[in-house]
TORVOTOR-600505 format. One record per atom (N, C-alpha, C): y, z, x; residue in one letter. Coordinates in steps of 0.05 Angstrom, whole numbers, plus 32768, in hexadecimal, padded with zeros to 4 digits. Atoms other than C-alpha are relative to their C-alpha. Layout:
N
YZXA/...
***
This chain:
380
80197FF7800DX/829C7D3A8173X/7FF7801A800DX/80067FE57FF5X/828A7D84817AX/7FE480097FF9X/80197FF68009X/824B7D908152X/7FEB7FE97FFDX/801580148000X/82087D6C8151X/7FFF7FEF7FE8X/8002800F8019X/820B7D578108X/80177FEC7FFDX/7FEA80138000X/824C7D328117X/7FFA7FE78011X/800780167FEFX/82287D038147X/7FF97FE77FEFX/800680188010X/82237CBA812EX/7FE27FFC7FFCX/801D80048002X/81D77CBB813BX/7FF280177FF2X/800C7FE9800EX/81CB7CFD8117X/7FF07FF67FE8X/800F7FEC7FF2X/81937D128109X/7FEA7FF58011X/8014800D7FEEX/816E7CE5813AX/7FFF800E801BX/80027FF17FE7X/815C7D178170X/7FF27FF08015X/800C800E7FE9X/814B7CFD81B5X/7FEE8013800FX/80127FEF7FF0X/81107D1781DCX/7FEC7FEE800FX/8014800E7FF0X/80DD7D038210X/7FE4800B7FF8X/80197FF6800AX/809A7D0A81EDX/7FEC80068016X/80147FFC7FEBX/80737D05822EX/8004801B800DX/7FFB7FE67FF3X/80947D468246X/7FF180177FF2X/800C7FEB8010X/806F7D6D8210X/7FE27FFC7FFBX/801C80068005X/80297D4E8212X/7FEE80178007X/80117FEB7FF7X/80097D86823AX/800280197FEEX/7FFC7FE88011X/80287DBD820FX/7FF57FFB7FE3X/800C8007801BX/80147D9981CEX/7FE280048001X/801D7FFE7FFDX/7FCC7D9681E7X/7FF8801E8002X/80067FE37FFDX/7FCE7DE081FBX/8002800E7FE5X/7FFD7FF4801BX/7FE77DF381B5X/7FE87FFA7FEFX/801780078011X/7FAE7DCD8193X/7FE7800E800AX/80177FF17FF5X/7F7A7DEC81C2X/8001801D7FF7X/7FFD7FE48009X/7F967E3181B3X/7FFB80047FE3X/80057FFF801DX/7F957E238169X/7FE27FFF7FF9X/801D80028004X/7F4C7E10816DX/7FF2801A8007X/800B7FE67FF9X/7F3C7E518191X/800580157FEBX/7FF97FED8015X/7F617E79815CX/7FED7FFC7FE8X/801180058017X/7F3A7E578124X/7FE480098005X/801B7FF87FFAX/7EF77E618146X/7FFC801E8001X/80027FE37FFEX/7F057EAA8155X/8002800E7FE6X/7FFB7FF4801AX/7F1F7EBB8110X/7FE67FFE7FEFX/801880048011X/7EE07E9E80F0X/7FEA80138007X/80147FED7FF8X/7EB67ED08117X/8007801D7FF9X/7FF87FE58008X/7EDD7F0C80FDX/7FF480067FE4X/80077FF8801BX/7EC37F3380C1X/80177FFB7FEDX/7FEB80078013X/7EE97F258081X/801780158000X/7FEB7FEC8000X/7F0E7F688083X/80127FFE8019X/7FF080037FE8X/7F247F5B80CBX/80117FE77FFEX/7FEF80188004X/7F3C7F1580B8X/801880077FEFX/7FEA7FF88012X/7F657F348080X/80148011800FX/7FEE7FEF7FF0X/7F817F6880B0X/80117FEF8013X/7FF180117FEDX/7F947F3280E2X/80177FF27FF1X/7FEB800E8010X/7FBA7F0A80ACX/801680137FF9X/7FEC7FED8008X/7FDE7F488093X/801180098018X/7FF17FF67FE8X/7FF07F6080D9X/80127FEA800BX/7FEF80167FF4X/80097F1C80F2X/80177FF97FEEX/7FEA80088011X/80327F0B80B4X/801480177FFEX/7FED7FEA8001X/804F7F5180AFX/801180038019X/7FF17FFF7FE7X/80637F5080F8X/80157FEA8000X/7FEC80168002X/80847F0C80EDX/801680077FEDX/7FEB7FF88014X/80A87F2780AFX/80148013800DX/7FEE7FEC7FF4X/80C37F6280D6X/80117FF38016X/7FF1800A7FE9X/80D77F3A8114X/80137FE97FF8X/7FED80158008X/80F67EFE80F0X/8018800C7FF3X/7FE97FF2800BX/81217F3080CBX/8010800F8015X/7FF37FF27FEAX/81307F58810AX/80117FED8011X/7FF080147FF1X/81497F18812CX/801C7FFE7FF3X/7FE78001800EX/817F7F1880F6X/800D801B7FFCX/7FF47FE58000X/818E7F6280FFX/7FF880117FE8X/800A7FF18018X/81677F7A80C1X/7FE6800E8007X/80177FF07FF9X/81357FB380CDX/7FF180077FE6X/80107FFB8018X/80FD7FB68099X/7FEA80158006X/80157FEC7FFEX/80C67FE9808BX/7FE57FF28001X/8019800D7FFCX/80827FD280A5X/7FEC80067FE9X/80137FF98014X/80597FF98072X/80067FF37FE5X/7FF9800D8019X/80807FDC8038X/7FFA7FE28001X/8006801D7FFDX/80797F958053X/7FE27FFC7FFDX/801D80048001X/802E7F9E805CX/7FF580067FE4X/80097FFA801BX/80267FBD8017X/80057FE87FEEX/7FFA80188010X/80487F807FF8X/7FED7FE98007X/801280167FF7X/801E7F508022X/7FE480047FF5X/801B7FFB800AX/7FDE7F72800DX/7FFE7FF97FE2X/7FFF8008801CX/7FF27F687FC5X/7FFF7FE27FFDX/7FFF801D8001X/80027F1F7FD2X/7FE47FF48005X/801A800B7FF9X/7FBC7F147FEFX/7FE9800D7FF0X/80147FF48012X/7F987F3C7FB9X/7FEF8015800DX/800F7FEB7FF2X/7F847F757FE7X/8008801B7FF5X/7FFA7FE5800AX/7F827FBF7FD7X/8019800A800FX/7FE77FF67FF4X/7FC57FE17FE2X/8007801A7FF2X/7FF67FE7800DX/7FEB80207FD2X/80137FF97FE9X/7FEF80048017X/801980297F97X/801D80038007X/7FE57FFB7FF8X/8058802E7FC0X/80137FEC7FF3X/7FEB8012800AX/809980107FA6X/800B7FF18018X/7FF780107FE9X/80AB7FD77FD5X/801D7FF67FFBX/7FE480098003X/80F67FCA7FE0X/80027FE27FFFX/7FFD801D8003X/81117F847FD0X/7FFE7FF0801AX/8000800E7FE7X/811B7F708019X/7FE47FFC800BX/801C80017FF7X/80D47F81802DX/7FEF7FEE7FEEX/801080108012X/80B67F627FEFX/80077FE38002X/7FF8801C7FFFX/80DF7F227FF5X/7FF57FF28019X/8009800E7FE8X/80CE7F12803EX/7FE17FFE8000X/801E80018001X/80847F248031X/7FF77FE97FEDX/800780158013X/80817EF57FF5X/80067FE4800BX/7FF9801A7FF4X/80A57EBD801AX/7FEC7FF88015X/801280077FEAX/80787EC08057X/7FE37FFC7FF6X/801B8005800BX/80387EC6802EX/7FFF7FE57FF2X/7FFF801A800DX/804D7E898006X/7FFF7FEA8016X/800080137FEAX/805B7E648048X/7FE47FFE800CX/801A7FFF7FF4X/80177E7A8063X/7FEB7FF17FEFX/8014800C8011X/7FEE7E658027X/80067FE37FF9X/7FF8801B8008X/80157E268016X/80087FEF8018X/7FF7800E7FE8X/801B7E0D805DX/7FFD7FE17FFFX/8006801D8001X/7FFD7DC8804CX/80117FF07FECX/7FF1800E8015X/802C7DB88012X/80197FF3800CX/7FE7800C7FF7X/80687D8A801BX/801780137FFEX/7FE77FF08001X/80AC7DA98028X/80137FF37FECX/7FEE800A8015X/80DA7DA27FECX/801880127FFDX/7FE97FF08006X/811E7DB97FD7X/7FF980187FEFX/80087FEA8012X/80FD7DE37FA0X/7FF28016800FX/800E7FEC7FF0X/80CF7E057FD2X/801380118011X/7FEC7FF27FEFX/810A7E177FFFX/801180137FEEX/7FF17FEF8012X/81317E327FC3X/7FEF80187FF8X/80127FEA8006X/80F47E5D7FB1X/800080148017X/7FFF7FEF7FE8X/80F17E787FF8X/801A80108001X/7FE67FF37FFFX/813B7E887FF5X/800380167FEBX/7FFF7FEC8015X/81357EAC7FB3X/7FEF80198007X/80117FEA7FF8X/80FC7ED67FCEX/800D80108016X/7FF47FF37FE9X/81207EE5800FX/801980107FF8X/7FE67FF48007X/81627EF87FEDX/7FFD80127FE7X/80037FEF8017X/81447F257FB7X/801380188001X/7FED7FEA8003X/81777F577F9FX/801C7FFA800AX/7FE680077FF7X/81B27F327FBEX/80117FF47FEAX/7FED800A8014X/81EE7F257F91X/801A7FF6800CX/7FE780067FF3X/82237F177FC5X/80007FE3800AX/8002801C7FF7X/820B7ECF7FD5X/7FF37FEF7FEBX/800F80138011X/81F17E917FB3X/7FE380018008X/801D7FFD7FFBX/81A67E9A7FADX/7FF07FE97FF3X/80118015800AX/81727E637FA5X/800F7FE57FFCX/7FF180198001X/81A47E2A7FB0X/800E7FFC801AX/7FF180067FE8X/81C87E067FE8X/801C800E7FFEX/7FE57FF57FFFX/820A7E257FFEX/80137FEB7FF4X/7FED8012800CX/82467E077FD9X/801D80088005X/7FE57FF77FFBX/82827E2C7FF4X/80107FEC8010X/7FF080157FF3X/82BC7E03800EX/80078007801DX/7FF97FF87FE5X/82CA7E2C804DX/7FE97FF88013X/801480087FECX/82A57E18808DX/7FEA80158003X/80167FEE7FFAX/82607E36809AX/7FFE8001801FX/7FFF7FFD7FE4X/82687E5180E0X/7FF08018800AX/800C7FE97FF2X/82427E7E8111X/801580088015X/7FE97FF77FF1X/82787EA88131X/7FFA801B800DX/80017FE67FF3X/827B7EE28163X/801B8006800BX/7FE67FF87FF4X/82B37F098184X/8012800E7FECX/7FED7FF28010X/82F07F2C816AX/800C7FEE7FEAX/7FF480108016X/83127F168129X/80177FF0800AX/7FE8800E7FF6X/83517F03814FX/7FF97FEB8015X/800880147FEBX/832A7EDA8183X/7FE37FF97FFCX/801C80068005X/82EA7EC18163X/7FF57FE98011X/800D80167FF2X/82B97E958188X/7FED7FF27FECX/8011800F8012X/82997E5F815CX/7FE97FF4800FX/8018800B7FF2X/82527E528174X/7FF57FE77FF2X/800A8017800FX/82427E20813EX/800E7FFE7FE5X/7FF68005801BX/825F7E018100X/7FED7FEB7FF2X/80138011800FX/822F7DE280CCX/800E7FEB7FF1X/7FF480158010X/823B7DA480A3X/800D800B7FE7X/7FF37FF78018X/826A7DAC8067X/7FEC80037FE9X/80127FFA8016X/82497DC88028X/7FFB7FE87FEFX/800380168013X/82557D888000X/7FEB7FEC8009X/801480137FF7X/82257D60802CX/7FE4800D8005X/80197FF27FFBX/81EE7D958031X/7FE97FF57FEFX/8016800B800FX/81C57D797FF6X/7FF57FE6800BX/800980197FF4X/81C37D358017X/7FF18005801AX/800D7FFA7FE6X/81B27D52805BX/7FE5800C7FFCX/801A7FF38004X/817A7D7D803FX/7FEC7FEE7FF3X/80138014800AX/815C7D448017X/7FF57FF08017X/8009800F7FE9X/81597D1D8058X/7FEE80118012X/80107FEE7FF0X/813D7D59807DX/7FE480037FF4X/801B7FFD800DX/81047D63804BX/7FF07FE78003X/800F80197FFCX/80F27D19804FX/7FF67FFE801CX/800880017FE3X/80F27D1D809BX/7FE880128005X/80157FED7FFCX/80C67D5B809AX/7FE67FF67FF6X/80188009800CX/80937D3D806CX/7FF67FE6800DX/800880197FF2X/80937CF9808EX/7FF48005801BX/800A7FFA7FE5X/80867D1980D2X/7FE880128000X/80187FEF8001X/804B7D4380B9X/7FE87FF08009X/8018800E7FF7X/80047D3280D1X/7FF77FEA7FEDX/800880158014X/7FF97D0A8090X/80187FEE7FF8X/7FE9800F8007X/803F7CED808FX/80017FE4800CX/7FFD801C7FF6X/80597CA7809FX/80057FFF801EX/7FF980007FE3X/80737CBA80E4X/7FFA801B800CX/80077FE57FF7X/804C7CF780FCX/800A8006801CX/7FF87FF67FE6X/80647D208136X/7FED80168009X/80117FEA7FF6X/803D7D508164X/800A801B7FF6X/7FFA7FE6800DX/803C7D98814BX/8018800F800CX/7FEB7FF07FF4X/80697DBB817DX/801B7FF17FFEX/7FE780118002X/809C7D81817EX/800B80027FE4X/7FF78000801CX/809F7D7F8132X/800B801B7FF8X/7FF77FE58007X/80A57DCA812AX/801B8007800DX/7FE67FFA7FF2X/80DC7DD0815FX/80177FF07FF4X/7FEA8010800CX/81047D968142X/800680097FE4X/7FFB7FF7801BX/80FB7DB080FBX/801180197FFFX/7FF07FE77FFFX/81177DF4810EX/801D7FF98007X/7FE580077FF7X/81527DD68133X/800F7FF07FEBX/7FF480128014X/81607DA180FEX/800A80117FE8X/7FF97FEF8017X/81607DD580C6X/801780138007X/7FEA7FEE7FF9X/818C7E0680ECX/801A7FF28004X/7FE780107FFDX/81BE7DCF80FBX/800D7FFB7FE5X/7FF58003801BX/81C67DC480B0X/800A801A7FF4X/7FF97FE5800AX/81C77E0F809FX/80077FFF7FE2X/7FFA8006801CX/81C07E008055X/800680177FEDX/7FFD7FE88012X/81C17E478038X/80178012800AX/7FEB7FED7FF8X/81F77E7C8038X/7FF580158013X/800C7FED7FEEX/81C67EAC8059X/7FE27FFA8000X/801D80047FFEX/817D7EAC806FX/7FF77FE7800EX/800780197FF3X/817F7E6B8096X/7FED80058018X/80117FFB7FE9X/815F7E8980D5X/7FE380067FF7X/801B7FF88009X/81247EA980B0X/7FF27FE87FF3X/800D8017800CX/81177E6B8086X/7FFB7FEA8014X/800580147FEBX/811F7E3E80C3X/7FE880068010X/80187FF87FF1X/80EA7E6580E8X/7FE77FFD7FEFX/801780048012X/80BC7E6280ABX/7FF97FE27FFFX/8005801D8000X/80C57E1680ABX/7FF27FF8801AX/800E80057FE7X/80B17E1480F4X/7FE380087FFFX/801C7FF78003X/80737E3D80E4X/7FF07FED7FEEX/800D80138011X/80627E0D80ACX/7FF87FE7800FX/800680187FF0X/80677DD280DCX/7FE980068013X/80167FF97FEDX/803A7DF6810FX/7FE680017FF1X/80197FFE800FX/80077E0580D9X/7FF67FE57FF8X/8009801B8007X/80067DBE80C1X/7FF57FF18018X/8009800D7FE8X/7FFE7DA68108X/7FE580098009X/80197FF47FF8X/7FC47DD58114X/7FEB7FFD7FEAX/801380048017X/7FA57DC780CFX/7FF6801A7FF5X/80087FE6800AX/7FA27E1180BDX/801880127FFDX/7FE97FEE8003X/7FCF7E4A80A6X/8008800C801BX/7FF67FF67FE6X/7FFA7E6280E0X/7FFD801E8002X/80017FE47FF9X/7FEB7EA58100X/800D8006801AX/7FF27FFD7FE7X/801B7E9E813AX/801480177FFEX/7FEC7FEB7FFFX/804A7ED58150X/801B7FF58009X/7FE7800F7FF8X/80867EA68154X/801880127FFFX/7FE87FF08003X/80BB7ED5813AX/7FFF80198013X/80037FEA7FEDX/809F7F0F8163X/80087FF7801CX/7FFA800A7FE5X/80A57EE581A2X/801D7FF98003X/7FE480078000X/80EA7ECB8190X/801180198001X/7FF07FE78000X/81037F128182X/8002800D801BX/80007FF57FE5X/80F07F2781C8X/80147FF38012X/7FEC800E7FF0X/81207EF381E3X/80157FF47FEEX/7FEE80098015X/81517EF081AAX/801A7FF4800CX/7FE7800B7FF5X/818F7EE481D5X/7FFC7FE4800BX/8006801B7FF5X/816E7EA981F8X/7FFB7FEC7FE9X/800580108018X/81587E8E81B4X/801A7FF57FF5X/7FE68009800BX/819F7E8D819AX/800F7FEE8014X/7FF380107FEBX/81B87E7181DCX/7FF57FE37FFFX/800C801B8000X/81867E3781D9X/80087FF17FE7X/7FF7800D8019X/81987E288190X/801D7FF78003X/7FE480087FFDX/81E27E2881A2X/80037FE88012X/7FFF80177FEFX/81D77DF881DBX/7FF67FE77FF3X/800D8017800DX/81AB7DCB81B0X/80117FF47FEAX/7FF1800A8017X/81DE7DC48178X/80187FF08008X/7FEA80107FF7X/820E7D9D81A3X/7FF97FE28005X/8008801B7FF8X/81E57D5F81B4X/7FE57FFA7FF5X/80198009800CX/81AB7D368199X/7FE980018014X/80157FFE7FECX/81847D3D81DAX/7FF2801B7FFCX/800E7FE78008X/814E7D7081C5X/7FEC800A8014X/80157FF97FEDX/81247D748204X/8001801E8009X/7FFF7FE47FF7X/813F7DB8821CX/7FF780137FEAX/80077FEF8016X/81397DD881D8X/7FE17FFF7FFBX/801C80038006X/80F37DBC81CDX/7FEF800D8016X/800F7FF47FEAX/80DC7DD48212X/7FFF801E7FFCX/7FFF7FE38005X/80F47E1B8203X/7FEF80087FE8X/800E7FF98018X/80D77E1A81BDX/7FE17FFD8004X/801C80037FFBX/80937DFF81D4X/7FF480178010X/80097FE97FF0X/808C7E358209X/7FFF80197FEFX/7FFF7FE98011X/809F7E6981D5X/7FE880007FEDX/801780018012X/806A7E5181A4X/7FE68005800FX/80197FFC7FF1X/80347E5081DAX/7FFD801E8008X/80017FE47FFAX/80477E9781EEX/7FF880107FE7X/80077FF38019X/80427EAB81A4X/7FE37FFD7FFAX/801C80058005X/7FFE7E8B819FX/7FEE80128012X/800F7FEE7FEEX/7FE67EB381DBX/7FFF801D7FF4X/80007FE6800DX/7FFB7EF281B6X/7FEC80027FE9X/801380008016X/7FD27EDE817AX/7FE48002800BX/801B7FFE7FF4X/7F957ED481A7X/7FFB801D800AX/80037FE47FF8X/7FA17F1A81C3X/7FFA80117FE9X/80057FF18019X/7FA27F35817CX/7FE37FFD7FF8X/801C80058008X/7F5F7F14816EX/7FED800F8013X/80117FF27FEDX/7F407F3081AEX/8001801E7FFBX/7FFC7FE48006X/7F5D7F74819CX/7FEF80087FE7X/800F7FFA8018X/7F3E7F728156X/7FE280018005X/801C80017FFAX/7EFA7F5F8171X/7FF880198010X/80057FE87FF0X/7EFD7F9781A5X/800180197FEEX/7FFD7FE98012X/7F147FC8816FX/7FE880037FEFX/80177FFF8011X/7EDB7FB68141X/7FE7800A800FX/80177FF77FF0X/7EA87FBF8179X/8002801E8006X/7FFC7FE47FFAX/7EC68002818CX/7FFA80127FE9X/80057FEF8017X/7EC6801F8146X/7FE37FFF7FF7X/801C80028006X/7E8080058139X/7FEF80128012X/800F7FF07FEDX/7E6780278178X/8004801E7FFCX/7FFA7FE48004X/7E8980698167X/7FF8800B7FE5X/80077FF7801BX/7E72806B811FX/7FEB80178000X/80127FE98001X/7E5280AF8111X/800280138018X/7FFE7FF07FE7X/7E6680CB8156X/801A800F8002X/7FE67FF37FFEX/7EAE80E0814AX/8007800E7FE6X/7FF87FF18018X/7ECE8111811AX/80187FF27FF2X/7FEA800C800FX/7F03810180E6X/801A8000800EX/7FE67FFF7FF1X/7F3C81188113X/80007FEA8015X/800180147FEBX/7F2680EB814CX/80027FE47FF5X/7FFE801A800CX/7F1D80B0811EX/801D7FFA7FF7X/7FE580038009X/7F6280BB8100X/80137FF98017X/7FEF80057FE9X/7F8380BD8145X/7FFB7FE5800CX/8007801B7FF6X/7F5D807F815DX/800C7FEA7FEEX/7FF680158012X/7F708058811FX/801E7FFE8002X/7FE380017FFDX/7FB9806C8129X/80077FF18019X/7FFB800F7FE8X/7FB680518170X/7FFB7FE27FFCX/8008801C8004X/7F928012815BX/80137FF17FEEX/7FED800D8013X/7FC580058125X/80177FF2800EX/7FEA800C7FF1X/7FF87FF3815BX/7FF87FE4800CX/8008801B7FF7X/7FCF7FB5816EX/7FFF7FFE801FX/800480047FE3X/7FC97F9781B4X/801780098011X/7FEA7FF67FF0X/800E7FAF81CAX/7FFF801D8005X/80047FE47FFAX/7FF77FF681C7X/801480127FF2X/7FF07FEC800EX/8017803681AEX/801B8003800FX/7FE580007FF4X/8062803481BBX/8006801B800CX/7FF97FE77FF3X/8073806981EEX/7FE980148004X/80167FED7FFEX/802E808881EDX/7FFF80157FEBX/80047FEB8014X/801480C181C3X/7FFB801B800DX/80027FE67FF2X/801D810A81D8X/7FEB80117FF1X/80137FEE800DX/7FEC814381CAX/800D800C7FE7X/7FF37FF68018X/8020815E819AX/7FFF7FED7FE9X/800380148015X/8020811D8174X/7FE47FFE7FF6X/801C80008008X/7FD4811E8174X/7FFB80167FEBX/80037FE98012X/7FD881638153X/800D7FFA7FE6X/7FF180068019X/800B814A8121X/7FF07FEC7FEFX/800F8014800FX/7FE0810E810EX/7FE6800B7FF4X/801B7FF78009X/7F9E81338109X/8000801C7FF4X/80007FE4800AX/7FB3817B80F8X/7FF080128012X/80117FF07FEEX/7F8A81948133X/801180148010X/7FF27FEE7FEDX/7FA081D2815BX/7FFD7FF6801CX/8000800B7FE4X/7FAD81C881A6X/7FE57FFF800DX/801A7FFF7FF3X/7F6881DE81BEX/7FED7FEA7FF5X/80118014800DX/7F4581B1818BX/80097FE48008X/7FF6801B7FF8X/7F728176819DX/7FF67FF9801CX/800A80057FE4X/7F60817D81E7X/7FE37FFA8000X/801D80058001X/7F16818181D7X/7FFA7FE57FF3X/8004801A800DX/7F1B814481A9X/80047FEA8015X/7FFA80157FEDX/7F3B811B81E0X/7FEB7FFF8016X/801580007FECX/7F0881308214X/7FE67FF37FF5X/8017800C800CX/7ED0811D81E4X/80037FE17FFEX/7FFC801D8002X/7EEF80D881D9X/7FFD7FF2801BX/8004800C7FE5X/7EEF80CD8224X/7FE27FFE8006X/801D7FFF7FFBX/7EA680E18229X/7FF27FE97FF1X/800B80148011X/7E9680B181F0X/80087FE38008X/7FF7801B7FF7X/7EBA80788214X/80147FF47FEEX/7FEB800B8011X/7EEF807081DEX/801B8000800EX/7FE77FFD7FF1X/7F278087820CX/7FF98003801EX/80037FFA7FE4X/7F31808A8257X/801880108009X/7FEC7FED7FF8X/7F5A80BE827BX/800C7FF9801BX/7FF280027FE6X/7F8E80B882B2X/801480168002X/7FEC7FEC7FFCX/7FBD80EA82D1X/7FF5801C7FFEX/80087FE48001X/7FBC813682D4X/801680107FF2X/7FEE7FED800DX/7FDC817082AFX/80127FF37FEBX/7FEE800C8015X/801A815B8288X/80027FE28003X/8000801D7FFDX/8012811582A4X/7FE67FF37FF7X/8019800B8009X/7FCD810D8286X/80057FEB7FE9X/7FFE80148015X/7FC680CE825DX/7FE47FF67FF9X/8019800B800AX/7F8E80B28232X/80067FE47FF6X/7FFD801C8007X/7F8580688228X/7FE87FF67FF0X/8016800D800DX/7F5C803E81F9X/7FEE7FF48015X/801380087FEBX/7F1D802D821FX/7FFF7FE28004X/7FFF801D7FFCX/7F267FE28213X/801D7FF88003X/7FE6800B7FFBX/7F607FB88229X/80017FE47FF8X/7FFD801C8008X/7F7B7F778210X/80117FF28016X/7FF2800F7FEBX/7F947F418241X/801E80027FFDX/7FE280008000X/7FDE7F498254X/800B801B7FFAX/7FF67FE58006X/7FE27F92823EX/7FEE8015800BX/80127FEC7FF4X/7FB07FB5826BX/800E801A8006X/7FF47FE67FF9X/7FBE7FFF826EX/801880087FEFX/7FE87FF88010X/7FF380018237X/7FF8800D7FE6X/80087FF38019X/7FCA801D81FDX/7FFB801E8007X/80027FE57FF5X/7FD880658210X/800280167FECX/7FFC7FE7800EX/7FD080AA81F3X/800780158015X/7FF77FED7FECX/7FF780DF8219X/7FFC801C7FF6X/80027FE48007X/7FEA8129821BX/801A800F8007X/7FE67FF47FFBX/803381368230X/801080007FE6X/7FEF7FFE8018X/8066814B81FCX/80197FEF8003X/
***
């Protein structure tokens, strides 16, 4: 016996529930904080949070699979999905598909998981693809394998069940998922259920392509059902930052029904993602207060530069912003740019560190975990 689905007890995963009690409680506490904080945001800030979090997840869940998408196109499609004002840009199929799939997952988090729902997600995700079977389980006769290495010496990391038994396996998976929901016959705690759902689905690998992205969306659906609200976690963002470890943990987990190690890693990852969401909320609140305080005191150039910085969220502007970039963004000549920056310091919007070409300007507020990283640089 080489693969987990070949085990006589498959799919009865073994785990020590007591090992995850503290983390399950922490997740529910964090979910309550998220709900309470979101309710205190203005409607437009709530909408921004939803768009930012889902678009980040869309980009990162695709990046995990090696696909780089355009953020503006994803956000434009999401804004359409949520009935918000948007531009008239033409959104490519890949960006439109992942945006539609994740918005459907977000809004329909409480609905049961069905074969038809998964087929819909797959059709959305694979928009424009003609090289694979779309909106149906894989049916090819050759083995579904995850392989690396040279063609002449491949390393098989995993082999999924044969295509002919996938319909049976997926029918059982959907029953399990619905039965273990909070309203199901045998409910499981949120982190445990989400982690097992992701692992269980990936072990079946029912589609020709898109299994990772759909598997992570299923995990998000389980987390949302456990929290009783649409998920705003940064799960894919957090996984992407440790992608090699993610694949390593999945590979180790697909050999044996003992799920403790996988669930421990997954639970810690979800809690880390939840912390990022809370940082986003704190950032939005601080941003709103800053812009309200500056209203009527800054010129259009300064507002444009600040909004560009704030657009990067709590992680700050990647690599900092030079005076030359400031001029490019605002159209200001060098002397005007310098004066604008000095005025923003006096107004308390930015703070300055360093001298000469090492001078840096930072957003005056900081979010936990990223103190001092929201920088504007005057060096080129």
